[in-house]
C-alpha positions as a LaTeX table, in Angstrom:
\begin{tabular}{lrrr}
\hline
Residue & $x$ (\AA) & $y$ (\AA) & $z$ (\AA) \\
\hline
Met1 & 61.25 & $-60.94$ & $-5.52$ \\
Leu2 & 61.23 & $-64.00$ & $-7.75$ \\
Thr3 & 58.15 & $-65.49$ & $-9.38$ \\
Leu4 & 58.07 & $-69.14$ & $-10.41$ \\
Leu5 & 55.60 & $-70.28$ & $-13.04$ \\
His6 & 55.47 & $-74.06$ & $-12.70$ \\
Asn7 & 53.48 & $-77.19$ & $-13.52$ \\
Ala8 & 53.48 & $-76.28$ & $-17.21$ \\
Phe9 & 54.48 & $-77.82$ & $-20.52$ \\
Val10 & 57.01 & $-75.23$ & $-21.63$ \\
Cys11 & 57.91 & $-74.76$ & $-25.30$ \\
Thr12 & 60.88 & $-72.38$ & $-25.41$ \\
Gly13 & 60.87 & $-71.75$ & $-29.15$ \\
Leu14 & 64.38 & $-73.18$ & $-29.49$ \\
Pro15 & 65.23 & $-76.48$ & $-31.21$ \\
Gly16 & 64.51 & $-79.30$ & $-28.78$ \\
Gly17 & 63.52 & $-76.78$ & $-26.11$ \\
Phe18 & 60.58 & $-78.57$ & $-24.50$ \\
Tyr19 & 60.08 & $-79.10$ & $-20.76$ \\
Pro20 & 57.14 & $-81.40$ & $-19.88$ \\
Asp21 & 57.29 & $-80.44$ & $-16.18$ \\
Gly22 & 58.43 & $-76.95$ & $-17.00$ \\
Ala23 & 59.13 & $-74.04$ & $-14.71$ \\
Ile24 & 60.10 & $-70.45$ & $-15.48$ \\
Leu25 & 61.76 & $-68.31$ & $-12.83$ \\
Ile26 & 61.25 & $-64.57$ & $-13.34$ \\
Arg27 & 62.79 & $-61.55$ & $-11.65$ \\
Gly28 & 61.32 & $-58.23$ & $-12.69$ \\
Ser29 & 60.95 & $-58.26$ & $-16.48$ \\
Lys30 & 63.43 & $-61.06$ & $-17.18$ \\
Ile31 & 63.69 & $-64.82$ & $-17.10$ \\
Val32 & 66.46 & $-65.92$ & $-14.74$ \\
Trp33 & 66.07 & $-69.69$ & $-15.09$ \\
Ile34 & 63.99 & $-72.12$ & $-17.18$ \\
Gly35 & 63.80 & $-75.91$ & $-17.26$ \\
Asn36 & 62.10 & $-78.90$ & $-15.67$ \\
Arg37 & 61.06 & $-78.09$ & $-12.11$ \\
Ala38 & 63.14 & $-80.90$ & $-10.59$ \\
Asp39 & 66.31 & $-79.39$ & $-12.08$ \\
Met40 & 65.90 & $-75.90$ & $-10.61$ \\
Pro41 & 68.81 & $-74.98$ & $-8.32$ \\
Pro42 & 68.11 & $-73.64$ & $-4.82$ \\
Gln43 & 67.33 & $-69.94$ & $-4.73$ \\
Pro44 & 68.51 & $-67.59$ & $-1.96$ \\
Glu45 & 65.58 & $-65.21$ & $-2.46$ \\
Pro46 & 61.89 & $-65.57$ & $-1.54$ \\
Ile47 & 59.77 & $-67.02$ & $-4.36$ \\
Thr48 & 56.13 & $-66.45$ & $-5.26$ \\
Tyr49 & 54.74 & $-69.63$ & $-6.81$ \\
Glu50 & 52.11 & $-69.79$ & $-9.55$ \\
Asp51 & 50.81 & $-73.23$ & $-10.49$ \\
Leu52 & 49.74 & $-73.25$ & $-14.17$ \\
Gly53 & 47.83 & $-76.50$ & $-13.88$ \\
Gly54 & 49.59 & $-78.32$ & $-16.70$ \\
Arg55 & 48.94 & $-75.68$ & $-19.32$ \\
Val56 & 51.23 & $-74.98$ & $-22.28$ \\
Val57 & 53.58 & $-71.98$ & $-22.25$ \\
Ile58 & 55.03 & $-70.58$ & $-25.46$ \\
Pro59 & 56.97 & $-67.41$ & $-26.30$ \\
Gly60 & 54.86 & $-64.37$ & $-27.08$ \\
Leu61 & 53.91 & $-64.27$ & $-30.76$ \\
Ile62 & 55.53 & $-61.56$ & $-32.89$ \\
Asn63 & 53.52 & $-59.79$ & $-35.57$ \\
Thr64 & 56.05 & $-58.41$ & $-38.03$ \\
His65 & 53.59 & $-56.38$ & $-40.12$ \\
Ala66 & 50.35 & $-54.64$ & $-39.18$ \\
His67 & 48.33 & $-51.48$ & $-39.78$ \\
Gly68 & 46.49 & $-51.14$ & $-36.49$ \\
Gly69 & 45.10 & $-47.69$ & $-37.14$ \\
Leu70 & 42.93 & $-48.95$ & $-39.99$ \\
Ser71 & 40.95 & $-51.31$ & $-37.77$ \\
Thr72 & 37.93 & $-49.02$ & $-37.52$ \\
His73 & 37.11 & $-49.61$ & $-41.19$ \\
Arg74 & 37.20 & $-53.40$ & $-41.38$ \\
Cys75 & 34.94 & $-54.76$ & $-44.18$ \\
Ser76 & 35.11 & $-51.54$ & $-46.22$ \\
Cys77 & 36.37 & $-53.53$ & $-49.20$ \\
Asp78 & 36.78 & $-57.30$ & $-49.32$ \\
Asp79 & 37.34 & $-57.92$ & $-53.03$ \\
Gly80 & 39.82 & $-57.29$ & $-55.82$ \\
Asp81 & 43.57 & $-57.53$ & $-56.15$ \\
Leu82 & 45.92 & $-55.15$ & $-54.33$ \\
Phe83 & 45.37 & $-52.15$ & $-56.58$ \\
Gln84 & 41.63 & $-52.72$ & $-57.13$ \\
Trp85 & 41.17 & $-53.17$ & $-53.39$ \\
Ala86 & 43.19 & $-50.04$ & $-52.57$ \\
Ala87 & 41.08 & $-48.00$ & $-55.00$ \\
Gly88 & 37.92 & $-49.35$ & $-53.38$ \\
Leu89 & 39.21 & $-48.40$ & $-49.94$ \\
Ala90 & 40.30 & $-44.87$ & $-50.80$ \\
Pro91 & 36.91 & $-43.21$ & $-50.18$ \\
His92 & 36.78 & $-44.80$ & $-46.73$ \\
Thr93 & 40.36 & $-44.39$ & $-45.52$ \\
Ser94 & 41.91 & $-41.36$ & $-47.22$ \\
His95 & 40.17 & $-38.98$ & $-44.81$ \\
Leu96 & 41.09 & $-40.75$ & $-41.55$ \\
Thr97 & 42.51 & $-38.50$ & $-38.83$ \\
Val98 & 45.19 & $-39.20$ & $-36.24$ \\
Glu99 & 42.41 & $-39.73$ & $-33.71$ \\
Asp100 & 40.82 & $-42.31$ & $-36.03$ \\
Asn101 & 44.25 & $-43.93$ & $-36.05$ \\
Arg102 & 44.26 & $-43.96$ & $-32.25$ \\
Arg103 & 40.82 & $-45.55$ & $-32.06$ \\
Gly104 & 41.88 & $-48.17$ & $-34.58$ \\
Cys105 & 45.05 & $-48.90$ & $-32.61$ \\
Tyr106 & 43.04 & $-49.56$ & $-29.46$ \\
Leu107 & 40.86 & $-52.07$ & $-31.32$ \\
Ala108 & 43.86 & $-53.73$ & $-32.98$ \\
Ile109 & 46.08 & $-54.00$ & $-29.92$ \\
Met110 & 43.32 & $-55.29$ & $-27.68$ \\
Asp111 & 42.63 & $-58.00$ & $-30.25$ \\
Met112 & 46.33 & $-58.78$ & $-30.72$ \\
Val113 & 46.90 & $-59.29$ & $-26.99$ \\
Arg114 & 43.82 & $-61.50$ & $-26.77$ \\
Asn115 & 45.34 & $-63.49$ & $-29.65$ \\
Gly116 & 48.68 & $-64.06$ & $-27.92$ \\
Ile117 & 50.64 & $-61.36$ & $-29.76$ \\
Thr118 & 53.13 & $-59.63$ & $-27.47$ \\
Thr119 & 55.03 & $-57.56$ & $-30.08$ \\
Ala120 & 53.91 & $-55.90$ & $-33.30$ \\
Cys121 & 55.52 & $-53.83$ & $-36.05$ \\
Asp122 & 52.89 & $-51.30$ & $-37.02$ \\
Cys123 & 52.68 & $-49.07$ & $-40.10$ \\
Thr124 & 50.73 & $-45.87$ & $-40.57$ \\
Arg125 & 50.86 & $-42.72$ & $-42.68$ \\
Tyr126 & 50.12 & $-40.15$ & $-39.97$ \\
Gly127 & 50.63 & $-40.33$ & $-36.22$ \\
Ala128 & 53.89 & $-42.28$ & $-36.07$ \\
Gly129 & 53.84 & $-42.54$ & $-32.28$ \\
Val130 & 50.18 & $-43.41$ & $-31.76$ \\
Phe131 & 50.56 & $-47.19$ & $-31.90$ \\
Ala132 & 53.39 & $-47.03$ & $-29.35$ \\
Asp133 & 51.28 & $-44.87$ & $-27.04$ \\
Val134 & 48.37 & $-47.30$ & $-27.07$ \\
Ala135 & 50.50 & $-50.46$ & $-26.99$ \\
Thr136 & 52.40 & $-49.20$ & $-23.96$ \\
Glu137 & 49.14 & $-48.39$ & $-22.16$ \\
Ile138 & 47.80 & $-51.89$ & $-22.84$ \\
Gly139 & 51.18 & $-53.48$ & $-22.04$ \\
Met140 & 52.30 & $-54.78$ & $-25.45$ \\
Arg141 & 55.65 & $-54.21$ & $-27.19$ \\
Ser142 & 55.75 & $-52.19$ & $-30.39$ \\
Leu143 & 57.99 & $-51.27$ & $-33.28$ \\
Ser144 & 56.15 & $-48.23$ & $-34.62$ \\
Gly145 & 56.50 & $-45.63$ & $-37.32$ \\
Ala146 & 55.08 & $-44.07$ & $-40.45$ \\
Leu147 & 55.69 & $-44.96$ & $-44.09$ \\
Ala148 & 56.56 & $-41.95$ & $-46.22$ \\
Asn149 & 55.11 & $-41.53$ & $-49.70$ \\
Ser150 & 55.63 & $-39.14$ & $-52.60$ \\
Pro151 & 52.45 & $-37.13$ & $-53.28$ \\
Glu152 & 53.15 & $-37.05$ & $-57.02$ \\
Leu153 & 52.98 & $-40.88$ & $-57.02$ \\
Arg154 & 50.34 & $-41.49$ & $-54.37$ \\
Lys155 & 47.47 & $-39.12$ & $-55.03$ \\
Thr156 & 45.21 & $-39.81$ & $-52.05$ \\
Gly157 & 45.85 & $-38.01$ & $-48.78$ \\
Arg158 & 48.18 & $-35.18$ & $-47.90$ \\
Pro159 & 52.01 & $-35.41$ & $-48.04$ \\
Asn160 & 53.52 & $-37.09$ & $-44.99$ \\
Trp161 & 57.25 & $-36.33$ & $-45.27$ \\
Pro162 & 59.02 & $-34.82$ & $-43.38$ \\
Leu163 & 56.01 & $-34.95$ & $-41.05$ \\
Ala164 & 56.71 & $-38.65$ & $-40.42$ \\
Leu165 & 60.26 & $-37.80$ & $-39.38$ \\
Asp166 & 59.08 & $-35.09$ & $-36.99$ \\
Glu167 & 56.43 & $-37.34$ & $-35.47$ \\
Thr168 & 58.92 & $-40.17$ & $-35.02$ \\
Thr169 & 61.55 & $-38.05$ & $-33.28$ \\
Glu170 & 58.85 & $-36.63$ & $-30.98$ \\
Ala171 & 57.64 & $-40.15$ & $-30.16$ \\
Met172 & 61.18 & $-41.33$ & $-29.49$ \\
Glu173 & 61.66 & $-38.50$ & $-27.01$ \\
Leu174 & 58.31 & $-39.18$ & $-25.34$ \\
His175 & 59.07 & $-42.91$ & $-24.96$ \\
Lys176 & 62.71 & $-42.54$ & $-23.93$ \\
Gly177 & 63.43 & $-45.21$ & $-21.33$ \\
Asn178 & 60.29 & $-47.19$ & $-22.29$ \\
Gly179 & 61.55 & $-50.71$ & $-22.91$ \\
Leu180 & 58.31 & $-51.67$ & $-24.65$ \\
Ala181 & 58.46 & $-49.15$ & $-27.50$ \\
Arg182 & 60.87 & $-48.96$ & $-30.41$ \\
Phe183 & 60.61 & $-47.00$ & $-33.66$ \\
Tyr184 & 61.57 & $-47.11$ & $-37.33$ \\
Leu185 & 61.45 & $-44.92$ & $-40.43$ \\
Gly186 & 60.17 & $-46.25$ & $-43.73$ \\
Gly187 & 58.75 & $-45.73$ & $-47.18$ \\
His188 & 55.41 & $-47.07$ & $-48.29$ \\
Ser189 & 56.56 & $-48.91$ & $-51.43$ \\
Pro190 & 58.69 & $-48.62$ & $-54.57$ \\
Tyr191 & 55.61 & $-47.61$ & $-56.58$ \\
Ser192 & 54.55 & $-44.80$ & $-54.22$ \\
Cys193 & 57.98 & $-43.32$ & $-53.42$ \\
Thr194 & 60.57 & $-41.68$ & $-55.62$ \\
Gly195 & 64.14 & $-42.88$ & $-55.42$ \\
Asp196 & 65.19 & $-39.55$ & $-53.91$ \\
Leu197 & 62.62 & $-39.86$ & $-51.13$ \\
Leu198 & 63.62 & $-43.44$ & $-50.34$ \\
Lys199 & 67.29 & $-42.46$ & $-50.09$ \\
Glu200 & 66.43 & $-39.53$ & $-47.83$ \\
Val201 & 64.31 & $-41.67$ & $-45.50$ \\
Arg202 & 67.08 & $-44.28$ & $-45.39$ \\
Arg203 & 69.67 & $-41.62$ & $-44.51$ \\
Glu204 & 67.49 & $-40.36$ & $-41.66$ \\
Ala205 & 66.94 & $-43.91$ & $-40.40$ \\
Asp206 & 70.69 & $-44.46$ & $-40.36$ \\
Arg207 & 71.27 & $-41.14$ & $-38.61$ \\
Leu208 & 68.79 & $-42.06$ & $-35.86$ \\
Asp209 & 69.97 & $-45.71$ & $-35.76$ \\
Leu210 & 66.52 & $-47.01$ & $-36.68$ \\
Pro211 & 65.29 & $-49.90$ & $-38.84$ \\
Phe212 & 63.86 & $-49.17$ & $-42.29$ \\
Val213 & 60.45 & $-50.63$ & $-43.25$ \\
Ile214 & 58.84 & $-50.88$ & $-46.70$ \\
His215 & 56.25 & $-52.91$ & $-48.63$ \\
Leu216 & 58.09 & $-54.81$ & $-51.37$ \\
Ala217 & 57.18 & $-57.00$ & $-54.35$ \\
Glu218 & 53.65 & $-57.58$ & $-53.09$ \\
Asn219 & 51.85 & $-57.76$ & $-56.42$ \\
Arg220 & 52.82 & $-58.87$ & $-59.93$ \\
Arg221 & 51.72 & $-55.54$ & $-61.41$ \\
Glu222 & 54.07 & $-53.74$ & $-59.02$ \\
Asn223 & 56.98 & $-55.73$ & $-60.42$ \\
Gln224 & 55.93 & $-54.98$ & $-63.99$ \\
Gln225 & 55.62 & $-51.25$ & $-63.28$ \\
Thr226 & 59.04 & $-51.06$ & $-61.66$ \\
Leu227 & 60.67 & $-53.02$ & $-64.48$ \\
Glu228 & 59.15 & $-50.65$ & $-67.02$ \\
Gln229 & 60.06 & $-47.51$ & $-65.07$ \\
Tyr230 & 63.50 & $-48.37$ & $-63.69$ \\
Gly231 & 64.64 & $-51.40$ & $-65.64$ \\
Ala232 & 64.84 & $-53.48$ & $-62.46$ \\
Thr233 & 62.60 & $-55.47$ & $-60.15$ \\
Pro234 & 61.48 & $-53.63$ & $-57.00$ \\
Thr235 & 64.14 & $-55.52$ & $-55.04$ \\
Gly236 & 66.80 & $-54.79$ & $-57.63$ \\
Trp237 & 65.86 & $-51.12$ & $-57.63$ \\
Leu238 & 66.13 & $-50.86$ & $-53.83$ \\
Glu239 & 69.54 & $-52.52$ & $-54.12$ \\
Gln240 & 70.62 & $-49.89$ & $-56.65$ \\
Leu241 & 69.43 & $-47.15$ & $-54.29$ \\
Gly242 & 71.43 & $-48.59$ & $-51.38$ \\
Ile243 & 68.32 & $-49.13$ & $-49.28$ \\
Leu244 & 68.79 & $-52.72$ & $-48.16$ \\
Asp245 & 70.74 & $-54.00$ & $-45.17$ \\
Glu246 & 70.26 & $-56.20$ & $-42.11$ \\
Arg247 & 67.92 & $-53.64$ & $-40.50$ \\
Ser248 & 65.53 & $-53.54$ & $-43.45$ \\
Val249 & 62.08 & $-55.02$ & $-42.75$ \\
Leu250 & 60.44 & $-55.93$ & $-46.07$ \\
Ala251 & 56.72 & $-56.66$ & $-46.03$ \\
His252 & 55.31 & $-59.30$ & $-48.41$ \\
Cys253 & 58.11 & $-60.19$ & $-50.91$ \\
Val254 & 55.74 & $-62.35$ & $-52.95$ \\
Trp255 & 57.16 & $-61.74$ & $-56.43$ \\
Met256 & 60.83 & $-62.58$ & $-55.94$ \\
Asp257 & 63.10 & $-64.19$ & $-58.51$ \\
Glu258 & 66.37 & $-65.96$ & $-57.76$ \\
Ala259 & 68.40 & $-62.78$ & $-58.16$ \\
Asp260 & 66.07 & $-60.89$ & $-55.81$ \\
Met261 & 66.42 & $-63.53$ & $-53.12$ \\
Asp262 & 70.18 & $-63.55$ & $-53.54$ \\
Ile263 & 70.18 & $-59.79$ & $-52.90$ \\
Leu264 & 68.23 & $-60.17$ & $-49.67$ \\
Ala265 & 70.49 & $-62.99$ & $-48.52$ \\
Arg266 & 73.59 & $-60.94$ & $-49.26$ \\
Arg267 & 72.23 & $-57.85$ & $-47.50$ \\
Gly268 & 70.80 & $-59.73$ & $-44.51$ \\
Ser269 & 67.38 & $-58.11$ & $-44.89$ \\
Gly270 & 64.34 & $-59.60$ & $-43.16$ \\
Val271 & 60.92 & $-60.42$ & $-44.60$ \\
Ala272 & 57.48 & $-60.01$ & $-43.04$ \\
His273 & 55.36 & $-62.75$ & $-44.64$ \\
Asn274 & 51.59 & $-62.15$ & $-44.67$ \\
Pro275 & 49.96 & $-65.33$ & $-46.03$ \\
Ala276 & 46.30 & $-64.49$ & $-45.32$ \\
Ser277 & 46.51 & $-60.96$ & $-46.70$ \\
Asn278 & 48.40 & $-62.10$ & $-49.78$ \\
Ala279 & 45.79 & $-64.77$ & $-50.43$ \\
Lys280 & 42.84 & $-62.42$ & $-49.93$ \\
Leu281 & 44.26 & $-59.82$ & $-52.33$ \\
Ala282 & 45.18 & $-62.45$ & $-54.95$ \\
Ser283 & 48.83 & $-61.45$ & $-54.67$ \\
Gly284 & 50.23 & $-64.97$ & $-54.67$ \\
Val285 & 52.29 & $-67.10$ & $-52.32$ \\
Ala286 & 55.71 & $-65.83$ & $-51.25$ \\
Pro287 & 58.65 & $-68.22$ & $-51.89$ \\
Val288 & 59.26 & $-68.63$ & $-48.17$ \\
Pro289 & 61.10 & $-71.98$ & $-48.25$ \\
Ala290 & 63.50 & $-70.70$ & $-50.92$ \\
Met291 & 64.15 & $-67.52$ & $-48.93$ \\
Arg292 & 64.74 & $-69.33$ & $-45.66$ \\
Lys293 & 66.98 & $-71.85$ & $-47.39$ \\
Arg294 & 69.20 & $-68.91$ & $-48.31$ \\
Gly295 & 69.31 & $-67.78$ & $-44.68$ \\
Ile296 & 66.88 & $-64.88$ & $-45.16$ \\
Pro297 & 64.97 & $-64.41$ & $-41.88$ \\
Val298 & 61.20 & $-64.57$ & $-42.38$ \\
Gly299 & 58.62 & $-63.56$ & $-39.79$ \\
Leu300 & 54.84 & $-63.69$ & $-39.93$ \\
Gly301 & 52.47 & $-60.75$ & $-40.15$ \\
Thr302 & 48.75 & $-60.20$ & $-40.10$ \\
Asp303 & 48.71 & $-57.02$ & $-42.21$ \\
Ser304 & 45.58 & $-54.93$ & $-41.52$ \\
Thr305 & 42.00 & $-55.93$ & $-40.76$ \\
Leu306 & 41.19 & $-54.44$ & $-44.17$ \\
Ser307 & 43.19 & $-57.08$ & $-46.03$ \\
Asn308 & 42.87 & $-59.89$ & $-43.53$ \\
Asn309 & 39.87 & $-59.09$ & $-41.30$ \\
Cys310 & 41.46 & $-60.61$ & $-38.20$ \\
Leu311 & 44.73 & $-60.27$ & $-36.31$ \\
Asp312 & 45.43 & $-63.91$ & $-35.60$ \\
Leu313 & 48.97 & $-65.29$ & $-35.86$ \\
Phe314 & 47.72 & $-68.82$ & $-35.17$ \\
Gln315 & 45.89 & $-68.53$ & $-38.48$ \\
Glu316 & 49.02 & $-67.18$ & $-40.16$ \\
Met317 & 51.14 & $-70.06$ & $-38.84$ \\
Lys318 & 48.73 & $-72.64$ & $-40.22$ \\
Leu319 & 48.29 & $-70.87$ & $-43.56$ \\
Ser320 & 52.02 & $-70.37$ & $-43.98$ \\
Val321 & 52.42 & $-74.15$ & $-44.15$ \\
Leu322 & 49.23 & $-75.04$ & $-46.02$ \\
Leu323 & 49.70 & $-72.52$ & $-48.83$ \\
Gln324 & 53.22 & $-73.77$ & $-49.52$ \\
Arg325 & 52.04 & $-77.36$ & $-49.64$ \\
Val326 & 49.02 & $-76.74$ & $-51.83$ \\
Thr327 & 50.97 & $-74.73$ & $-54.40$ \\
Ser328 & 54.04 & $-76.99$ & $-54.49$ \\
Leu329 & 52.20 & $-80.32$ & $-54.07$ \\
Asp330 & 55.00 & $-81.16$ & $-51.63$ \\
Gly331 & 53.79 & $-82.29$ & $-48.22$ \\
Phe332 & 57.20 & $-81.77$ & $-46.65$ \\
Ile333 & 58.11 & $-78.33$ & $-48.00$ \\
Met334 & 57.25 & $-76.66$ & $-44.65$ \\
Asn335 & 56.21 & $-78.01$ & $-41.28$ \\
Ala336 & 54.88 & $-76.90$ & $-37.91$ \\
Glu337 & 58.33 & $-76.14$ & $-36.52$ \\
Asp338 & 59.03 & $-73.81$ & $-39.46$ \\
Ala339 & 55.81 & $-71.88$ & $-38.86$ \\
Phe340 & 56.27 & $-71.64$ & $-35.09$ \\
Thr341 & 59.84 & $-70.43$ & $-35.52$ \\
Met342 & 58.71 & $-67.70$ & $-37.92$ \\
Ala343 & 56.03 & $-66.57$ & $-35.44$ \\
Thr344 & 58.55 & $-66.30$ & $-32.60$ \\
Ile345 & 62.35 & $-66.14$ & $-32.70$ \\
Glu346 & 62.67 & $-65.63$ & $-36.47$ \\
Gly347 & 60.13 & $-62.81$ & $-36.34$ \\
Ala348 & 62.14 & $-61.25$ & $-33.53$ \\
His349 & 65.22 & $-61.49$ & $-35.76$ \\
Val350 & 63.40 & $-59.70$ & $-38.58$ \\
Leu351 & 62.67 & $-56.83$ & $-36.15$ \\
Ser352 & 66.28 & $-56.84$ & $-34.81$ \\
Trp353 & 64.91 & $-57.68$ & $-31.36$ \\
Asp354 & 65.95 & $-61.33$ & $-31.04$ \\
Ser355 & 68.57 & $-60.69$ & $-28.35$ \\
Glu356 & 65.73 & $-59.83$ & $-25.95$ \\
Ile357 & 62.53 & $-61.52$ & $-27.16$ \\
Gly358 & 61.29 & $-64.33$ & $-29.38$ \\
Ser359 & 62.26 & $-67.32$ & $-27.23$ \\
Leu360 & 62.07 & $-68.31$ & $-23.58$ \\
Glu361 & 65.65 & $-68.25$ & $-22.28$ \\
Ala362 & 67.48 & $-67.09$ & $-19.18$ \\
Gly363 & 68.43 & $-63.46$ & $-19.63$ \\
Lys364 & 65.62 & $-62.66$ & $-22.05$ \\
Glu365 & 62.45 & $-60.70$ & $-21.40$ \\
Ala366 & 59.59 & $-62.65$ & $-19.86$ \\
Asp367 & 57.18 & $-62.34$ & $-22.81$ \\
Leu368 & 55.02 & $-65.44$ & $-22.91$ \\
Val369 & 51.60 & $-66.88$ & $-23.63$ \\
Ile370 & 49.79 & $-69.48$ & $-21.53$ \\
Leu371 & 47.59 & $-71.78$ & $-23.61$ \\
Asn372 & 44.79 & $-73.97$ & $-22.34$ \\
Leu373 & 45.66 & $-76.95$ & $-24.53$ \\
Ser374 & 45.16 & $-80.64$ & $-23.87$ \\
His375 & 45.42 & $-83.82$ & $-25.88$ \\
Pro376 & 43.55 & $-87.08$ & $-25.32$ \\
Leu377 & 46.82 & $-89.02$ & $-25.55$ \\
Gly378 & 48.76 & $-86.61$ & $-23.37$ \\
Leu379 & 51.11 & $-83.74$ & $-24.19$ \\
Thr380 & 54.38 & $-84.46$ & $-25.95$ \\
Ala381 & 56.73 & $-82.11$ & $-27.78$ \\
Glu382 & 55.38 & $-83.28$ & $-31.15$ \\
Arg383 & 51.73 & $-82.94$ & $-30.13$ \\
Val384 & 52.22 & $-79.52$ & $-28.55$ \\
Leu385 & 54.00 & $-78.15$ & $-31.60$ \\
Ser386 & 51.38 & $-79.61$ & $-33.93$ \\
Asp387 & 48.50 & $-78.28$ & $-31.84$ \\
Val388 & 49.97 & $-74.77$ & $-31.56$ \\
Val389 & 50.26 & $-74.48$ & $-35.35$ \\
Tyr390 & 47.38 & $-76.58$ & $-36.72$ \\
His391 & 44.77 & $-76.65$ & $-33.94$ \\
Ala392 & 45.11 & $-73.72$ & $-31.55$ \\
Gly393 & 43.54 & $-70.30$ & $-31.86$ \\
Pro394 & 42.80 & $-67.23$ & $-29.77$ \\
Gln395 & 40.17 & $-69.23$ & $-27.87$ \\
His396 & 43.00 & $-71.20$ & $-26.27$ \\
Val397 & 44.86 & $-68.13$ & $-24.94$ \\
Gln398 & 44.38 & $-68.07$ & $-21.19$ \\
Ala399 & 47.00 & $-65.48$ & $-20.23$ \\
Val400 & 49.59 & $-63.18$ & $-21.74$ \\
Met401 & 52.68 & $-61.81$ & $-20.00$ \\
Val402 & 54.95 & $-59.05$ & $-21.31$ \\
Ala403 & 58.13 & $-57.98$ & $-19.52$ \\
Gly404 & 57.22 & $-60.12$ & $-16.52$ \\
Arg405 & 53.79 & $-58.53$ & $-16.06$ \\
Met406 & 50.47 & $-60.20$ & $-16.80$ \\
Ile407 & 48.49 & $-58.01$ & $-19.20$ \\
Phe408 & 45.69 & $-60.47$ & $-20.07$ \\
Arg409 & 44.16 & $-63.30$ & $-18.09$ \\
Asp410 & 40.95 & $-65.34$ & $-18.22$ \\
Gly411 & 39.35 & $-63.25$ & $-20.92$ \\
Gln412 & 40.19 & $-59.85$ & $-19.43$ \\
Leu413 & 42.78 & $-57.21$ & $-20.28$ \\
Leu414 & 44.33 & $-56.22$ & $-16.97$ \\
Leu415 & 45.76 & $-52.73$ & $-17.55$ \\
Val416 & 42.88 & $-51.01$ & $-19.35$ \\
Asp417 & 39.08 & $-50.98$ & $-19.20$ \\
Glu418 & 38.41 & $-52.77$ & $-22.48$ \\
Pro419 & 34.57 & $-52.64$ & $-22.37$ \\
Ala420 & 34.64 & $-48.87$ & $-21.75$ \\
Ile421 & 37.10 & $-48.31$ & $-24.61$ \\
Arg422 & 35.06 & $-50.36$ & $-27.05$ \\
Thr423 & 31.82 & $-48.64$ & $-26.00$ \\
Ala424 & 33.36 & $-45.19$ & $-26.47$ \\
Ile425 & 34.61 & $-46.10$ & $-29.95$ \\
His426 & 31.24 & $-47.52$ & $-31.01$ \\
Glu427 & 29.42 & $-44.46$ & $-29.65$ \\
Tyr428 & 31.78 & $-42.12$ & $-31.47$ \\
Tyr429 & 31.18 & $-43.72$ & $-34.87$ \\
Ala430 & 27.45 & $-43.96$ & $-34.24$ \\
Thr431 & 27.33 & $-40.17$ & $-34.22$ \\
His432 & 30.01 & $-39.31$ & $-36.83$ \\
\hline
\end{tabular}
């Protein structure tokens, strides 16, 4: 059976890919045709028609860096730079259990779907498969895993390697055949992992054919520490260790010099840019235009609700442009198309998933967001793109589809009982 979404302004996420009288033909989980309705060829199969009433359709937004399991402790610490903030959080988060992680993941994923996010790369320390479990139940895609750390460098919490490896292999077996869930192995950061641990995690990632995820060059002090300890920047040190390649997902990358960026360009590594989190923690503004000019793929991330307080990629799109302009005093350094690309197809590239998601094309998965947008002068490609980046927010998300299935519509998650889940979580913490 074919389903035709029609009477929509479709923004495919590709250059020039706008259809004012757009239609998307879907079979199962995949798009089989997309274009203006008048151009659709005759179909030999029965079609179910869904009139979208002139609304805007965009690709599902891709969150390249999150910590969903920490969502139960939002507002625990809102001040300080990265290291001051982390120290302030430690009493609240170092004791969290895997079940706390699960509760946090429910809160995070429900919010992400409501905010038009259809795929997220999530990081935890314990419970590598939990985010995938919850995301699959709610209907969202996930790239999940745990970030290893060396206990002699990171004092809080118990050791998590090789536990993270065991949890990941168990989750991979559990989700075998689940097209929504993928996994990675990673290290927390250069300052919390020894070189030997990072090389071991990288070897295991290669053995299992998984991406490698790490926080990198997030804070100026981190760079100074690594220079003093290893005689290289964090990026240079990872290069010496043989960590970086095209399947490396590097969160933050704020403090990058020319040589660092040349390394990433040469290795093909991708960057998860978190503008709101980096601003809140006084980390700085990542050199995104310089990285992208070198061909380094850059996606957008929300980070956690501890360092951002919301999981809103519309906010990240807008901030990604505004922060570059305000720090460079150059009103052309980035534009709406740059931000939208990073939130969709470029983010998919960072996660090595761009052959299947990130844009609306025939043959790709039907992951999309329906926005209730209008403009007093009428919708055009320029106005739609501008509104998506500078004007729109979660309040404009009317529906979300993942793999050809609606998972959110008209304010309601369709596959889970959201009010019951939220009530259970609130009742649990009221008594613990």
